[in-house]
N, C-alpha and C positions, 0 to 999 in steps of 0.2 A: 834298756833302751841295744836294740841290735844296731849294727852296723857293718859295711863293707869295709875292709883294710885296704888302705890304702900309701899308710907310711911305711916304713922300716919298723920304727918303734912299737906300731900297732903288730905287726905279723912277729916281732919277738917278744910281745905280751903274750901272742898265743901260745907258744909252742909249748909251754909244759902242760897244756888242758891237751892238744895235740899226742903229746907224746901217751899219754896214756893210752889211747888208743894204737898210736904206731910207734913202739919203744925203739925200734930200728932207726929211726932219726937223731940227728946229733946237731946237737945246738949252734955250733960253730959252722954249718951250713945249710941248716933251715930256714932263713932268711932266703939266700940265694936261690937254693931249690922252690922256694915258694914264689920269686920273683920269675924261674923257668914255668912254672906251671900255670902264673899267669899270664905271661906272654901266651899261652897254649888256651887262654881262653877259662880257663880256673879263676874262681873269687872264695875270698874267705870272709866268711860273715862270723861275728862275733857277739858274746852279750857279756855287758859288765855287771856287777854289780860292788857296789860299794867303790869303786875305782879299779873290781880285780873281777881278770877274764873269767868265767865261771862255764863258758859253753860254746865252741865253734862248731862250725858246718864248713866242709869246700865241694865247693859245686861247680856247673858247668854247664851253659846251656848251649845245647846242639841237637841235632837232626838223627834220623833214622829213621830204617825204613820199618820198625817194628812199631815205633809210635807216632810218628814224626817229629814235629820239635816238643823237647822236653828238656826236663832237668834233673839232672843227674846229680845224685850226692854222693862223693867221692869219701868223706869224713864226715861223721859225724858224732860228738862228745860231750856229756856233759864229766867238770870236774869230779872224780870220786866222793868228797868231801859237800858235794852240792847235785845229788840225785837226789830226784824224785821230792824236791823243789817248785817243778814246772817249768826249769830252763830249757826243757828238751824238748819240751810241747809248746812253749814259746816260741823256739826256733822253727819247729814243724809248721806252725802256723804263717809264720813270717816266710818261709822258704815255700810254701805255700802260693802264698800271696804274690811274691814274686815272680814265681811262673808264671800265676795267670796275670799279670799285669806285661808277662812277657810274652802273652798269646801260646804258652807252652800247654800241651794236650794231654801230659803225664808227667809225674814227680817218682822215680825208680830210683833203686840204691841194690847193692849186694851187702848180704854181712853175713861175719863168720855163722857156719854153722854151731860151734859152740855157744855161740851169743845169746840165750837164751832171755835173759831180760830184755836184751834189746831187740827179739823178734817179738814179745810181748807187748811191749811198747810200742813199735810199730804197729802191728795189728789192731791198736788200741788206739790207732791216731790215724786208721781205716786205709790202710796198707792192707795189699793181700799177694798172697806169696803166688808168683804167676810162672816161674821157672827156674832151673838152677843153673850156676854160673861154675865152668866146667877151667881149669887153669894147668898147665904144663910148664913147670919151672925150667926155663932153657940156663 
């Protein structure tokens, strides 16, 4: 079952999985930071199995000139011990259905250049590599 985070407890339960993708995060500030992101339109979906969070996706629905109304996946991670068990595919299917039901024209995301297994997964999910993302740290 995939659900959208609503409670502080649900946010807290997602931390350990999100931390695997974003090790810069701190558990003591995670809840407040997620609430801040949520105030800006971020949503956090999670998949549980046997009472434990196994996959998490942070995303937002927005508009841009590139594709119009879209669903952007900020964060998508399956717990390392749960990978290759179909959780990521289940989450991608859920995100796709969410996007369609919200009349989005596309789903898109960025993935670190070193994440080859993730790239293979996204390509297997029917996604295409369509651009490069540039960043300048300030």
